[in-house]
N, C-alpha and C positions, 0 to 999 in steps of 0.2 A: 171312144177311149174315155176311161175313167181318170186318166193322168191328170193332175191339176197343172196349171199354167205356171209361169215363173213368179217368184214373188217380186212385186214392185218395190222399188226404194224411193224414198222421198229425197229430192235434192235440196240441200240446204239453201235456205233462203238469204239472198244478199241485201246490203242496205238499201241498193238502188231498184230492188224487186217491186213493181207496182203493187198496190194494195190488193188483196184478193187473188193474187197469181201464185198458184202452185204448180211445181213441176215434179214430174215422177219419171224415175228411169224403169223402163221394162227391159229386162235381160233378152237377148236373142232367143227366140224359141218359135219354130214354125206353126205349133198349134194355138198359140196366143193370138187372140182376134180383138179384145177390147180390153182398155183400162178403166177401171171404175173407182171413182173417188167418193166416199162417204164423210159426210160433215155433220156436227151437232154442235149447238151452243153449249160453250163451257159453263156452267153454271157455279162451279167451285172456285170462288174468288181467290182464295189464299192458299191453294193447294201446292204442296211441295212433292218432289218425287215424280215418278213416272204416272201417267194418268191411267185408270184403269181400263182392262181390255174391254172390248164388245162381243157380241156373238153374231157371225154371219149365218143367215138363214137362206137355204135355197129351196126353191120349189121344183123338186125332182120330176122327170119325165113330161115336161111341159114346153116342148120345143117352140109352141106359139108365144110363149112369154119372153123367149130370148131376144135381144139382150136385156132391155130396160126394165122388165117387169119379173125376172128370173130370182134376182136376189134382194134381199133386205137386209139391213144391219141394225141389231138391237143394241142401243146404247148401254153402258153401265147403270145409267138411270131408269132403264126399261122403256125408253121411247125409241121410235125409229129415227134413223139418221136420213137426212136428204142425201141423194146421190146424183153424180154426173157420170156420164157414160161417154167414151170416146172410142171410136173404132181406131185401130192401129193403121188403118189405110187412108186416114185424113190428111189432107194436104199440110195441115200445121205440125202434125207429128214429125219430128226430125230424126233421122237415123245418124247414130254417133259411131263410136269406134266399136268395132268388134260386133256389130249387128245392133247394139244397145239402142232403143228409141225413147226420145224424151218426149214425153206428153205433158201439155200444159192444160191446165184447167184454169177457170175463171170463177171466183165465188163472190157473187154480187151481194154483198150484206151491209148491213149498217157500219159506218165507221165507229170505231172504239169498241166493235163487238169482239169477243173472244169465242174461238172455235176449237174442236177437237177434230182431227182428221184420221182417216184409215183410208188405205187403197189396196186393191186386189186387181189381178188380171183375171180374165175369163177366156176359156178356149172356145172354139167352134162348136164342141160337144156340150157347153154350157158348164164346164167344171171351174169352179173358182179356185184361184190360189189361196194360201194362206194370207191373212190380213197383214199388212205393213202398217205400223202405228201402234199406238195413236200417238200423234204429234199435237202439240198446242200451238196456235197462232192467234195474233192480235190483228185484227183489220185497223190499220193505223187511223188517226183522225185525219180529215181532210186538210190540206195546208191552204191558207187563205193568202 
C-alpha cells in the first residue's frame, strides 16, 4: 500500500521531564510499524517565530533498507538530521486511550545544546507520514 501512516504528534514537555527525553503520540493505525525522530542542532541563536521546515527523503523500492536506512531528513540548513527509530511493538511503547501509542525517545547530547526536532511514522510498506514539527528544545544544563 502507498498510503502513509498516521501523523505523529509531539507531547508537550513538562518541567519535570528529564533532559533529552522526547515523547510522541502515534494515532491508532494498524499499518504503522515504526516511529522516527529526526533531530539537528539548532544554530539560529536568536530566531523568533516557527522554525523552517525540512525535507523528508525516501529511498524507494529498497525493502532491504527498511526501517533504519530507508529515510533521511534534510534540514533547512542543507545537512542531514540524526535519527532515532522505534518499533511500535517495543516494550516501552505505551498504549493510551483509543489505541494511541506513546513513544519515548532519548536524545543523548551535550547539556545546554539546542535542537530542532521532527517526527514521522513509517508503515510496514516503508511509506512515511507527513513530518510533525519542527519543534525546538534545549537540553538543560546539568544540576550540580
